[in-house]
Phi, psi and omega in degrees: 000145184283109177292331178290319175305304185301317173302320185286313181301314179292317178297323173303310182294318181300312185292322180292324178289349174266005180091009183261148176280143181223147177223146184241144176245133182228133185279110176287319187192158175226163172223133181078206176289128178220143187275342173233147186288161168298134190105335185293155187228151169231140181244131182241132177251144186302337183271009174106347178289147179226143173223148187068185183200142168247000181202010183075013165129332189284319178294321188292330177297317177289332176290318180298311180305322183290325178291315179292336180276320186204085182300332180289342181293352179233022188283344176236151177300145184226147173257129182244138173242127179252133175094036185280335183224175181291318184300312178300321181294320180290318174303324189266356186059040180282146175305150177309121176090348186275149173216157184234135172254111196242146172247116178245141190204166163299148183295125190278086181304316179298321178290320182287330178286329185284323185297304180306323176295319183285314180303310181292349178268357185091017185239144175275158185215171171223154178243120180255128191240122176269124181255140012258357178305305178110007177295140191215162187209164180231138176218170180292140179285150174253161177298133188082006174291144175205167183282124188191154175250116180219128173052038178086354178250130172258122183253123187245116167281133197229146172081195180318124171274331183238166175235147177232121184256113179256123181268108183108118176269054185259181202304315180304312177314320182282341167283317185291330191294307185297326182284330178288325174300318182287346172267015168091021180255142167264123193257127180243146173229126178257128180201113174273004177272107176305329182290340177267319188278327178294332180273359187289126185303136180298337185271352180276134189284097180197150173262119178273129186236129187260001184278177171297146187300319187293314181298315184285336175283322172309312187289333181283330181054071180305128179247187183293354174259014179252137175239150186231127180227122176268123190220031189266355184064002179249110180307328182284330181279317179304311180294325176302307183305316189288320181297338178268327187276323190307312180290353188265204185258009179302123182298338173217134165233110189229167180215135177287152179146166180286175174295325177292319181284332177287329174301312183295323181297319181296325179288314169310314180297328180292341178281353177263173182281064184234127179298140184300328178294332182291304187301323183294342179279354181295122173265109178208141358294132179310139177107149172289146178289092181255001196075021190284143180240313186275166176301323177299310181302320178293330175291319176295321184289319178296312183300322181295324181289321177301312177303320189290319187277328176291321185290323182295313181300317175301317171295322175291321185287325183288320180292322185295316177294328170296312173307306174313316179290323177292323175290323172303315180295327183283334174283339181298143177294144183291149176286148181248128177241120180281136176289000000 
């Protein structure tokens, strides 16, 4: 779960409940070096309190000064751009070449209430803002939703950014689900066995699905932000899930078991029409080798491997972006200086 999102939305409702006026600022876009990503938020209260950040502090000070000088200046939504000039960047201590495109507005309390309702139910959501008028709405997130501005509509991703599908409502799943929620995952648990699914504790954060694993995965459409872990202890159920997940786009597909049972599982999967490169994607035994034995320890090991995979992908994307910039610079024509 994105703790900053929760902090800001809950603070807005709490401060408003104390009779204070609040305003929110959201990063619509950045140029050059920017300290906070698109979709980041800051909340400002008329009594001087601040939650979250859009710049690391420098722009928040300027926004607070604007509010204290003339709170009516943000009575309606406004689009603000910081860093238009070298002088302004120096005054605000923005990174060299950086600029911020912000959306400032009275805190959208109704939207925050709806977003928190969805998030507390274990579901990711997005807030859509029509620019320049500022009409907004909140809906459940769809696969691939991300914070971005497109054709006059800003989509702000809130709550869990990734999805974790647990096959089997068994003991390891019950320890892994709450850990995954704290790591920014929306959690699903699939189990067609009523004796397992119906005994899933009501206070554990997960959306329960009672169909067969392959059918439920087809409906969920795992994307590059989805992880699938087979934990049912029933090879029939686990294999159905793996046959569906391994050829797909999920960034992580794992199965619990010993090295011996994993080898047997790979042999079974090879009997089906599954390409060798798809079978090679299987992470088994699932989880980092921490010497785990108990269900809580196994859950920690799997969570650790999920973090490792997520960070490795982020590093790969950053390196790819740097390589693309370097290639573009190398192809650019050299500047000509006339004597």
